[in-house]
N, C-alpha and C positions, 0 to 999 in steps of 0.2 A: 072203247076209246075214251081217253081222258077228256072230259068236257070242261069248257071254260064258261059255260052258262052262268050268268050272275056276276061275272067280272067285267070291269070296264074294258073297252077295247085296248086302251094304251097299256093297261096292266097285263091283259091276256096275251097280247102280241109279244110283249117283253118276256113273259113267262115261257111261251112256246119257243122263242128264239134261244133262250138260255137252256131249255130242256128238250130240244127237238128230238134227241135220240130216245128219250123216255116216252114221248108222245108217239113216235113211230113204232117203238117196240110194243107199246100197248095195242096199237092198231094191228100189227102183224100177228099178235097172239090171239086176236079175236077169232072164234071158231070159224065163222064164214070166211073171213079174209085168209086165214091159215089154209083152209081147204082149197080156196081158189088159187092161191099162190102155188101150192104144191101141185095141183092139177095142171096149171099152166106150165110149170117147169118140167113136169114129167112128159107132157104130150105135145108141146109146141114143136119140138124137133121132128116129129113124125108127120106133121102137116105139110102137104106139098102144093096146096092150091087154096084159093079163096073159098071154093065150095066145101072143101074138107074143114076149113075153119068154121064156116057157118053151120055145119052139121054137128060140131062139137059145142053144144050149148054152154058148157061150163067155161071152156077156153075162150070162146067168142065173147061171153059175158065179161070175162076178165079183161080182155082187150078193150071192149067198149067202156068199161069203168075206168080203165087207165087213161082214157082220153076224155073223160068227163061226158061220155055219150050214153050213159046208162038208160036214159029215157028213150033212146032210139034202138034198143036191143031187138025189139020185134020188127023193126023196119029193115029186114034182111035184104030184100030186093034192092032198096035204095043204097044200103051200105055196100052191097056187092058192086053196084055201078060206081060208087065213089072210090072204093079201093082198087078198082081196075081202070079208072080214068087215067088218061095220059096227062101228067102234070105239065108237059111241054106244049100241049095243045091248048091254046087260049080259049077254044070253044068247048072244051071238055067239061063235063058236069062239075068236077072238083074245082075248076077255076071260075065257075059261074056262081058258086056259093060264097057268101061273105063270111061265114063262120070259119075261122082259122083252124078249128079242131078237125074239120074234114080234110084239109090239106095236110095236117100233121099226121093223121092216121094213114092217109094215102102214102106219104113219104116214108114213115117208119115201118109200116108193114111191107111196102115195096113189092106188091104184086104186079105182074105184067098185065097188059091189056087183055090177054087171053085167060087171065086168072091164075096162072102158074106163079110160083115163087121166083122172083127175079133177084132179090138181094143175095149176095154171096155169103153174107154173115147171118142170114135168117136162121134162128134157132141156136146160134152160137152162145157160149156162156156169157160173153160180154153184152151181146144184144139182149139176151133174156134177162140178165140182171138189170140192165137199163130200163126195161119195161116193167120189171117188178118195182123198181124205185119210182117210176112214173105212177104206177098203180097206188103205191103207198102214199105218195105225195098228194095225188088227187083225192084219195079217200080221206086224208087229213083235212084237205080244203073243204070237201063236201060235208064232212062231219061238223066242222066249225061253222059252215054256212047254216046248218040246222040249229046248232046250239047257240051261236053268237055271230049272226050274219056279218056284222062289221069286221070281225076278225077273219072270217072266211074270205071276204072281199080283199082284205089287206094281203092275206097269204096268196090269193089268186094273182094279185098285182106282182108280188115278188117272183112268182113263177113265170108270168107272161112278159115282164118288162123287157127282156132282151129282144122280143119280137115286135115291140111297139115302135115302129119306124115312121108312122105318120099319125096325125090326129084323126084322120078319117078311119084308120084302122082301130084306133082307140074307141071311137064312137060307134063302131060296128059291133062292139062287144058291150053288152048291157052293164055288166059288173064293172068294167073298166071306165065306162062313162060315168057311172056313179062314184067310183073312187076319185076320179079327178075333179068332178064338180064339188065333192065334199072337201078334198084336200085344198082346192083353190078358194074355198069359202064362198062358192056360188050357190044360190038358192036352188032347191030341187026343181023349181018351175023352169029353170033354164033347159032342162032335159026335154021339155015339151016343144022347144023351138026347133027351127030347121038346122040341119047338120052344118051348113056353111057358117051360120051365125055362131054356133058353138065352137067351131074350129077357130074363128077369129078371136073369140074370147080366150080360148086356151093359148093361142099364139101370142097374145099380149102378155101372158104370164110366164111362158117358157118356150124356148125353141125345142122342138122335138128331139134334136140331136143331144141336147143337154141331159135328156132323160137317162142316157147311158152312163152318166157319172154316178158311181156308187154312193158318194156322199149325198147327192141330190135324191137318189132313191130312198136312202135311209131317212132323210128328213121329211120326204113326202109321206112316208109311212107314219112317222110320228105325228106329222101335221094332220093327216087323215084320222088317225086314231083319236087324237085330242078333240077334234071337231065332232067326229061321230059320237064320242062319249058325251060331249056337251049337248048335242042335239037329242040324245036319248038317255036322259039321266034317270033311268029306271032303278029299281031296287038292286043293290049290289051285295054280294057276300064274298067272303074271302076264304071259305072253307077249303077250297082246292089248294090254297097256298101251303097248307099243312103237309101236302104230299111232297113238297120240294124244299128240302132243308136250306138250300142256298138263297131262298127268298126271305126266310125268316118270318114269313107270314105278315110282312109289313108293306105298306104302300104309302105313297105320298100324294095327296090331292094336288091338282093343278088348277090354275086360273088361265083363262084364254081371252085374248083381246081379238074379238071377231072382226072388228074394223081393220085392225092391222093385218089380219090374215087375208082379208079380201084384196089386199094390195100385194099379195105374194108374187115373187118372181124368183127364177132360179139363181140369179146373181146375188140376191139377198140371202138365199140359202147358203151359198158358199161363204159369204161373209159372216155367217152365223147369226144373222139378225132375226 
């Protein structure tokens, strides 16, 4: 995988945005990723139940990585319960868990409560390709989380933003809470406060509905990247830029008015202030 370690967040995020295909191709060509993708595509169509999925360690591992649940690979009993939970039953396990990743894996895998495959498109080319794309996207995020955490968090925001329909949902996700506190210019100590207080602070800066405006999303990412870079002015190097001819290996330093940032609101974003 191409690493952005050593680059400022604002530069690295822009670099990935302009060269996303190259980053993803590099990831797909990694030996481990290549083997896992091939195994998934070859064998997922023959799986007919959640038990069969759990028995195939390579395919199950692929699925878990695709949903950012690699750390839970060995929790097979719990994952079986989650994937066979009834999403329409408010008392079911999947609906009791605050982490949206569990609801996503339950929905996308689509097993019935008896563990059999219920999705009519399970294993189809379109469904399989969509999961491969999810896997590549998540591996890119995970890799950047390790190499350049601020970049990983920004990429995670871009992936999750369509699902962020309430500030409580935002704060239930550790990385999303960090993203917004930084983007809004709030001190990290705010994250130690109670959830209701944080929600009120966020609501003063933006209505959650405005988050679905693409222009607001883009400016939030730029704002986050600028502040994250200013808060972590560690040593930077631009050697990676030589890999991408369209960047010319050049970058422009920025200055940030943190007092102005703390007054952030979505309306000022749209006015371009």
